[in-house]
N, C-alpha and C positions, 0 to 999 in steps of 0.2 A: 348342612350347616344350621346350627341352632343358636339363635340369639338368646343370651342369658342376661337377665336383669336382676341383680342382687338388691333386695329391698329390706327395709325394717318396718314390718306392718304395725308394730306396736311402739314405734318411736314417739318419744314425748316432744321432739323438736319440730316446731311448726315449719321451720325452713327446710328440714329434710323431707317432711311430708309433701311440701309444695314441689320440691325438686323431683321427687319420685312421681308425683302426679303429672308433672310436665312431660317427663320422659315417656311414661306409659301412655298418656293421652296422645302424644305425637306419633308414637309407633302404631297405635290403633288407628289413627287418622290416615296413616300411610298404608294401612293393611299389611303391616310387617308382622309376621308370626314371631312370637317371643315366648320365653319361659320365665315367669317370675320365681325367684328363689328367695325365701324369707330367711334372714340371718338372725332375727330376733328369737325365733322359736326353734331354729335348727343350728346346733353347734357345728355340725359338719359343714354346712353351707358357709358359716361365718369363717371357719378356719380355712376352707378352700379359697374363699375370696381374698383373705388377708395374705395367703401364701402366693397367690398368682397375680396380685397387683404388683407391677414393677416397682423396685425400690425408689427410682427417681420420681415416681408418681405418688408416692405416699407422703402424707403430711409429716411435719417435724416430729410428732409423737409416734410415728410409725404405724398408726392405726387408720386405715382408710375408711371413710364414711360412705354410706349408701346415698344415692344409687351408683353402682359400678356395673359397667356393661362389658360383656364378653361375646365373642363369636366362637362357639365351642370353647376351646381352651385358649384362644387368642384374645388378648386384652384389647378392647376398643378405646375405653376412656371413662372418665367420670362425668358428672353433670356439666361442668364448665366446658369441657371439650365437646360434649354433645350439643350444648347450646351454641357454641361457635360454628359447628358444622351445620346446625339448623339455620343460622343466620346467613351462611355462605351457600345454602342449597347443596350441601355435600354430605347429607346424612347417610345415603347409601354407601358412599365411599368410606365414611366413618365406620359403618357397620361391616364393611367388607363384602357388600352385596352389589350385584349388578342393578343399576337403576332400571325401572320398567320403561318400555317405550312410551314416548309422549310426555314423560315427566320433565320438569325443569332441569333436573340434574342430567338426564339423558341428553337433552338438547345442548346443555353446556359442554358435555363430553364430546358430542358430535362436532360442535363448532371448534373446540380445541383440537380435535383430530384433523379437521379440515385445514386449520391454520398451520398445524405441525406438518402435514403432508405438503401444503403449499410452500412452506418455508424450505422443506427438504428439496422440493422440485426446483425452487429458485437456486438453492445452493448447488445442486447437481448441474444445473444449466450453467451457472457461473464457473464451476470448477472444470466442467468437461468441455462443452462446445464454446466457441467464441461468441461474443455478444453481437447479434445481428444488428442491434441498434446503432453500432458504430460502423458507418459506411467506409469501406476500404476500396479505393479505386482498383479497377480491374487490372490496369497496368502494373500497379504495385503488387497485386497478388501474383501476377505472372513474372514479376521480377524485372519488367521492362522499365519501370520508372527509375529503379535503382541504376539500371544500365545506362539510361539516358543521362542521369545525373553524372555518372562517371565519365561518359563521353563529353558532356559539357565541361566538366572539370579538366579533362585532358585537352579539349580545344582551347580553353582559357590558358592552360599552362603552355600549350604550343604557341599561342599568340604572344604570350609574355616572352618566351624564348626568342621568337622572331624579332620582337621589338628590341630585346637586348642585343641580338645579333646585328640588327641594323644600326643601333647606337654604336656598337663596337666598330662596325665597318666605317661609319661616318668619322669616328675618332681616328681610325687608321688613315683614312683619306686626308683628314686635316693634318695629321702628323706628316704624311708624305708631302702634302703641298707646302708645309712649313719647311721641310727639309729641302725640297726643290728650290723654294725661294731663297733659302740660305745659300744653297749651292750656287744658284745663279748670281747672287750678290758677291759670293767669294770669287767666282770666275771674272765678274766685272772688275773687281778690285785687282785681280791678277793681271787682267789686260791693261788696266790703267798703269799699274806699276811697270809692266813691260814697256809700254809706250813712253813713260817718263825715262826709264832706263835707256831706251833707244835714243830719245831726244838728247839725254845727257852725253851719250857716246858721240852723237853727231856734233854737238857743240865742242866736245874735246878734240874731235878730228879737225874741225874748222880752225880751232885755236892752234893746233899743231901746224896746220898748213900755213897759217898766217905767220907763225914764228919762223918756219923754214924760209918763207918768202922774204921776210925782213932780213934774215941772216944772209941770204944770197945777195940781196941788194947792197948790204953793207960790205960784202966781200968784193964786189965789183968797184 
């Protein structure tokens, strides 16, 4: 892979010269190999640069200004995007290069990889195995706790049924005692009526006997 930097060596713009110097100086400080391509003196370089800069990266007039940076035929960006990458310590990623060991960018990628792997590990732990931090009673794991709860519920239901049965039995006993009381009262009334009736009959008999006795006396 070859880093290509399109420059205008004879540009009259101070701003363009400064930007080009910043890009070239920073690449040299990082010891990044690059190839400078002059568009001011080489029409072919100018046409190639203009054709290969993406349309969305071109200014409104359609003519991109130097410096423009490529990795072989792949477009990397202009000065503004290069400056942003330099501020974020992501120049190697901007250029499409692997950062050298020990560089800030390499350390950042290493940390990001560790965080990503750690996150994936946590996700897999959460999705796969149950969370050990949540203590589950052994009885519940074996299904005993659930069985005991069912037994307790059945026992409570049985007690309730027994209580209802006792209440019904008490009610039946009360009804029977009431019926017996009523029956006894009715029998007493019947006995009293019979006694009255027998007394009335006795009185009638006595009256009849008295009448017969008086009639016999009168006949004599």
